[in-house]
DSSP file (Angstrom, degrees, kcal/mol; ACC not computed):
  #  RESIDUE AA STRUCTURE BP1 BP2  ACC     N-H-->O    O-->H-N    N-H-->O    O-->H-N    TCO  KAPPA ALPHA  PHI   PSI    X-CA   Y-CA   Z-CA
    1    1 A X              0   0    0      0, 0.0     2,-0.2     0, 0.0     0, 0.0   0.000 360.0 360.0 360.0 120.9  -12.8  -23.0  -22.6
    2    2 A X    >>  -     0   0    0      1,-0.1     3,-1.0     0, 0.0     4,-0.7  -0.554 360.0 -99.4-107.9 175.8  -13.7  -24.9  -19.5
    3    3 A X  G >4 S+     0   0    0      1,-0.3     3,-0.5    -2,-0.2     8,-0.1   0.807 119.5  63.9 -67.4 -27.9  -11.6  -27.1  -17.3
    4    4 A X  G 34 S+     0   0    0      1,-0.2    -1,-0.3     3,-0.0     4,-0.1   0.771  97.5  55.5 -68.9 -23.4  -13.1  -30.1  -19.1
    5    5 A X  G <4 S+     0   0    0     -3,-1.0     2,-0.4     2,-0.1    -1,-0.2   0.762  98.4  72.2 -78.7 -23.8  -11.5  -29.1  -22.4
    6    6 A X  S << S-     0   0    0     -4,-0.7     2,-0.1    -3,-0.5     0, 0.0  -0.762  85.8-125.4 -92.6 131.9   -8.0  -28.9  -20.9
    7    7 A X    >>  -     0   0    0     -2,-0.4     4,-1.8     1,-0.1     3,-0.6  -0.452  24.1-115.5 -68.3 149.8   -6.3  -32.2  -20.0
    8    8 A X  H 3> S+     0   0    0      1,-0.2     4,-2.6     2,-0.2     5,-0.2   0.849 113.4  59.6 -56.7 -37.2   -5.1  -32.4  -16.5
    9    9 A X  H 3> S+     0   0    0      1,-0.2     4,-2.0     2,-0.2    -1,-0.2   0.888 104.2  48.6 -64.4 -37.2   -1.5  -32.6  -17.6
   10   10 A X  H <> S+     0   0    0     -3,-0.6     4,-2.4     2,-0.2    -1,-0.2   0.917 111.8  49.1 -68.6 -42.3   -1.6  -29.3  -19.3
   11   11 A X  H  X S+     0   0    0     -4,-1.8     4,-2.2     1,-0.2    -2,-0.2   0.895 111.4  49.4 -63.2 -39.2   -3.2  -27.6  -16.3
   12   12 A X  H  X S+     0   0    0     -4,-2.6     4,-2.1     2,-0.2    -1,-0.2   0.851 110.0  51.7 -66.8 -34.7   -0.5  -29.1  -14.1
   13   13 A X  H  X S+     0   0    0     -4,-2.0     4,-2.3    -5,-0.2    -2,-0.2   0.903 110.2  48.1 -67.2 -41.2    2.2  -27.9  -16.4
   14   14 A X  H  X S+     0   0    0     -4,-2.4     4,-2.4     2,-0.2    -2,-0.2   0.900 111.2  50.9 -63.0 -41.6    0.8  -24.4  -16.4
   15   15 A X  H  X S+     0   0    0     -4,-2.2     4,-2.6     1,-0.2    -1,-0.2   0.904 110.3  49.9 -65.7 -40.5    0.5  -24.4  -12.6
   16   16 A X  H  X S+     0   0    0     -4,-2.1     4,-2.5     1,-0.2    -1,-0.2   0.920 110.3  50.1 -65.6 -40.3    4.2  -25.6  -12.3
   17   17 A X  H  X S+     0   0    0     -4,-2.3     4,-2.7     1,-0.2    -2,-0.2   0.913 110.9  49.1 -62.2 -42.0    5.3  -22.8  -14.7
   18   18 A X  H  X S+     0   0    0     -4,-2.4     4,-2.5     2,-0.2    -2,-0.2   0.877 110.1  50.8 -64.3 -37.1    3.4  -20.3  -12.6
   19   19 A X  H  X S+     0   0    0     -4,-2.6     4,-2.8     2,-0.2    -2,-0.2   0.927 111.7  48.5 -64.2 -41.7    5.0  -21.6   -9.4
   20   20 A X  H  X S+     0   0    0     -4,-2.5     4,-2.8     2,-0.2    -2,-0.2   0.945 112.5  47.7 -58.9 -49.6    8.5  -21.3  -11.0
   21   21 A X  H  X S+     0   0    0     -4,-2.7     4,-2.2     1,-0.2    -1,-0.2   0.917 113.7  47.6 -61.4 -44.0    7.8  -17.8  -12.2
   22   22 A X  H  X S+     0   0    0     -4,-2.5     4,-2.5     2,-0.2    -1,-0.2   0.931 112.0  50.0 -62.2 -45.8    6.5  -16.8   -8.7
   23   23 A X  H  X S+     0   0    0     -4,-2.8     4,-2.3     1,-0.2    -2,-0.2   0.909 111.1  48.8 -61.1 -42.8    9.5  -18.4   -7.0
   24   24 A X  H  X S+     0   0    0     -4,-2.8     4,-2.1     1,-0.2    -1,-0.2   0.864 110.8  51.0 -67.5 -34.3   11.9  -16.6   -9.3
   25   25 A X  H  X S+     0   0    0     -4,-2.2     4,-2.6     2,-0.2    -2,-0.2   0.905 110.8  48.4 -68.1 -41.5   10.1  -13.3   -8.7
   26   26 A X  H  X S+     0   0    0     -4,-2.5     4,-2.7     2,-0.2    -2,-0.2   0.889 111.2  49.6 -66.8 -38.1   10.3  -13.8   -5.0
   27   27 A X  H  X S+     0   0    0     -4,-2.3     4,-2.2    -5,-0.2    -1,-0.2   0.923 112.2  49.0 -63.9 -43.0   14.0  -14.7   -5.1
   28   28 A X  H  X S+     0   0    0     -4,-2.1     4,-2.4     2,-0.2    -2,-0.2   0.934 111.6  49.0 -62.7 -46.8   14.7  -11.6   -7.2
   29   29 A X  H  X S+     0   0    0     -4,-2.6     4,-2.8     1,-0.2     5,-0.2   0.920 109.7  51.3 -57.3 -47.4   12.8   -9.4   -4.8
   30   30 A X  H  X S+     0   0    0     -4,-2.7     4,-2.7     1,-0.2    -1,-0.2   0.910 110.7  48.6 -60.6 -39.9   14.6  -10.8   -1.8
   31   31 A X  H  X S+     0   0    0     -4,-2.2     4,-2.2     2,-0.2    -2,-0.2   0.906 112.4  48.2 -67.3 -38.7   18.0  -10.1   -3.5
   32   32 A X  H  X S+     0   0    0     -4,-2.4     4,-2.4     2,-0.2    -2,-0.2   0.947 115.2  44.4 -65.8 -47.7   17.1   -6.6   -4.4
   33   33 A X  H  X S+     0   0    0     -4,-2.8     4,-2.8     1,-0.2     5,-0.2   0.917 112.4  52.3 -63.9 -42.4   15.8   -5.8   -0.9
   34   34 A X  H  X S+     0   0    0     -4,-2.7     4,-2.4    -5,-0.2    -1,-0.2   0.926 112.5  45.0 -61.5 -44.9   18.8   -7.5    0.7
   35   35 A X  H  X S+     0   0    0     -4,-2.2     4,-2.3     1,-0.2    -1,-0.2   0.910 114.1  49.4 -66.2 -39.9   21.3   -5.4   -1.3
   36   36 A X  H  X S+     0   0    0     -4,-2.4     4,-2.2     2,-0.2    -2,-0.2   0.897 111.5  48.2 -68.0 -39.0   19.3   -2.2   -0.7
   37   37 A X  H  X S+     0   0    0     -4,-2.8     4,-1.9     2,-0.2    -2,-0.2   0.908 111.7  50.7 -65.2 -41.0   19.2   -2.8    3.0
   38   38 A X  H  < S+     0   0    0     -4,-2.4     4,-0.3    -5,-0.2    -2,-0.2   0.901 111.4  48.5 -61.9 -40.5   22.9   -3.5    3.1
   39   39 A X  H >< S+     0   0    0     -4,-2.3     3,-0.7     1,-0.2    -2,-0.2   0.899 113.5  46.0 -68.6 -39.5   23.6   -0.3    1.2
   40   40 A X  H 3< S+     0   0    0     -4,-2.2    -1,-0.2     1,-0.2    -2,-0.2   0.794 115.4  45.4 -71.3 -30.1   21.5    1.8    3.5
   41   41 A X  T 3< S+     0   0    0     -4,-1.9     2,-0.8    -5,-0.2    -1,-0.2   0.286  77.5 122.6-100.2   8.8   22.8    0.3    6.7
   42   42 A X    <>  -     0   0    0     -3,-0.7     4,-2.1    -4,-0.3     5,-0.2  -0.648  48.5-160.2 -73.2 109.0   26.5    0.5    5.7
   43   43 A X  H  > S+     0   0    0     -2,-0.8     4,-2.8     1,-0.2     5,-0.2   0.907  86.7  52.8 -62.1 -45.3   28.0    2.6    8.5
   44   44 A X  H  > S+     0   0    0      1,-0.2     4,-2.2     2,-0.2    -1,-0.2   0.909 111.0  47.1 -59.3 -41.6   31.1    3.6    6.5
   45   45 A X  H  > S+     0   0    0      2,-0.2     4,-2.3     1,-0.2    -1,-0.2   0.896 112.0  49.6 -67.5 -41.0   29.1    4.8    3.5
   46   46 A X  H  X S+     0   0    0     -4,-2.1     4,-2.4     1,-0.2    -2,-0.2   0.926 111.5  48.7 -67.8 -41.3   26.7    6.8    5.7
   47   47 A X  H  < S+     0   0    0     -4,-2.8    -2,-0.2     1,-0.2    -1,-0.2   0.905 111.1  51.0 -63.8 -38.8   29.6    8.5    7.6
   48   48 A X  H >< S+     0   0    0     -4,-2.2     3,-0.9    -5,-0.2    -1,-0.2   0.924 112.4  46.3 -60.9 -44.7   31.3    9.4    4.3
   49   49 A X  H 3< S+     0   0    0     -4,-2.3     3,-0.2     1,-0.2    -2,-0.2   0.899 125.4  29.9 -66.4 -39.9   28.1   10.9    2.9
   50   50 A X  T 3X S+     0   0    0     -4,-2.4     4,-2.4     1,-0.2    -1,-0.2  -0.278  75.9 138.6-116.5  44.6   27.3   12.9    6.1
   51   51 A X  H <> S+     0   0    0     -3,-0.9     4,-2.8     1,-0.2     5,-0.2   0.890  70.1  52.6 -60.7 -43.4   30.9   13.5    7.4
   52   52 A X  H  > S+     0   0    0      2,-0.2     4,-2.5    -3,-0.2    -1,-0.2   0.913 112.3  44.7 -61.3 -44.0   30.3   17.1    8.5
   53   53 A X  H  > S+     0   0    0      2,-0.2     4,-2.9     1,-0.2     5,-0.2   0.937 114.7  48.1 -66.5 -44.2   27.2   16.3   10.5
   54   54 A X  H  X S+     0   0    0     -4,-2.4     4,-2.3     1,-0.2    -2,-0.2   0.913 113.4  48.1 -61.5 -41.7   28.8   13.3   12.1
   55   55 A X  H  X S+     0   0    0     -4,-2.8     4,-2.3    -5,-0.2    -1,-0.2   0.909 113.2  47.7 -67.7 -41.2   32.0   15.3   12.9
   56   56 A X  H  X S+     0   0    0     -4,-2.5     4,-2.3    -5,-0.2     5,-0.2   0.918 113.0  47.8 -64.9 -42.9   29.9   18.2   14.4
   57   57 A X  H  X S+     0   0    0     -4,-2.9     4,-2.4     1,-0.2    -2,-0.2   0.915 112.8  48.8 -67.0 -39.7   27.8   15.8   16.5
   58   58 A X  H  X S+     0   0    0     -4,-2.3     4,-2.6    -5,-0.2    -1,-0.2   0.899 111.8  49.6 -63.8 -40.3   30.9   14.0   17.8
   59   59 A X  H  X S+     0   0    0     -4,-2.3     4,-2.6     2,-0.2    -2,-0.2   0.911 111.8  47.8 -63.6 -44.3   32.6   17.3   18.6
   60   60 A X  H  X S+     0   0    0     -4,-2.3     4,-2.3     2,-0.2    -2,-0.2   0.904 113.8  47.0 -63.2 -45.0   29.5   18.6   20.5
   61   61 A X  H  X S+     0   0    0     -4,-2.4     4,-2.3    -5,-0.2    -2,-0.2   0.914 112.8  49.4 -68.6 -41.5   29.2   15.3   22.4
   62   62 A X  H  X S+     0   0    0     -4,-2.6     4,-2.6     1,-0.2    -2,-0.2   0.914 112.5  47.9 -64.2 -43.0   32.9   15.3   23.3
   63   63 A X  H  X S+     0   0    0     -4,-2.6     4,-2.6     2,-0.2    -2,-0.2   0.897 111.8  48.6 -65.9 -39.3   32.8   18.9   24.5
   64   64 A X  H  X S+     0   0    0     -4,-2.3     4,-2.4     2,-0.2    -2,-0.2   0.919 114.0  46.0 -68.4 -41.6   29.8   18.3   26.6
   65   65 A X  H  X S+     0   0    0     -4,-2.3     4,-2.9     2,-0.2     5,-0.2   0.919 114.5  49.2 -66.7 -42.0   31.3   15.1   28.2
   66   66 A X  H  X S+     0   0    0     -4,-2.6     4,-2.4     2,-0.2    -2,-0.2   0.913 111.6  47.9 -62.8 -43.9   34.6   17.0   28.7
   67   67 A X  H  X S+     0   0    0     -4,-2.6     4,-1.9     2,-0.2    -2,-0.2   0.899 114.6  46.3 -62.8 -42.9   32.9   20.0   30.3
   68   68 A X  H  X S+     0   0    0     -4,-2.4     4,-0.8     2,-0.2    -2,-0.2   0.902 113.4  47.9 -65.5 -43.1   30.9   17.7   32.6
   69   69 A X  H >X S+     0   0    0     -4,-2.9     4,-0.8     1,-0.2     3,-0.6   0.882 112.7  49.7 -65.1 -39.8   34.0   15.6   33.5
   70   70 A X  H >X S+     0   0    0     -4,-2.4     4,-0.8     1,-0.2     3,-0.7   0.889 103.9  60.7 -67.4 -38.6   36.0   18.8   34.3
   71   71 A X  H 3< S+     0   0    0     -4,-1.9    -1,-0.2     1,-0.2    -2,-0.2   0.753  97.1  60.4 -60.3 -24.3   33.0   20.0   36.4
   72   72 A X  H << S+     0   0    0     -4,-0.8    -1,-0.2    -3,-0.6    -2,-0.2   0.885 110.8  38.4 -71.0 -36.3   33.5   17.0   38.7
   73   73 A X  H << S+     0   0    0     -4,-0.8     2,-0.3    -3,-0.7    -1,-0.2   0.426 106.2  73.3 -99.6   0.7   37.1   18.0   39.6
   74   74 A X     <  -     0   0    0     -4,-0.8     0, 0.0    -3,-0.2     0, 0.0  -0.820  69.1-142.3-111.8 158.5   36.7   21.8   39.9
   75   75 A X              0   0    0     -2,-0.3    -4,-0.1     1,-0.2    -3,-0.1  -0.058 360.0 360.0-108.3  29.3   35.0   23.7   42.6
   76   76 A X              0   0    0     -5,-0.1    -1,-0.2     0, 0.0    -5,-0.1   0.424 360.0 360.0 -93.5 360.0   33.4   26.4   40.6
């Protein structure tokens, strides 16, 4: 089958179908990626999953700031 055996209209129709399919695939991929990125960057969800680590890091940070701030006002 060569291009000469297919009428131009059929080839244009196939090209339009391929463009639509490609467009739909891209739209689907965008929506999947968008939802996945939202899920991974949701701060509340990350904190809930890793609460112990976040609490420990916050405690260490607060203690170090408190120790440093107290050191400013004491003469030891």
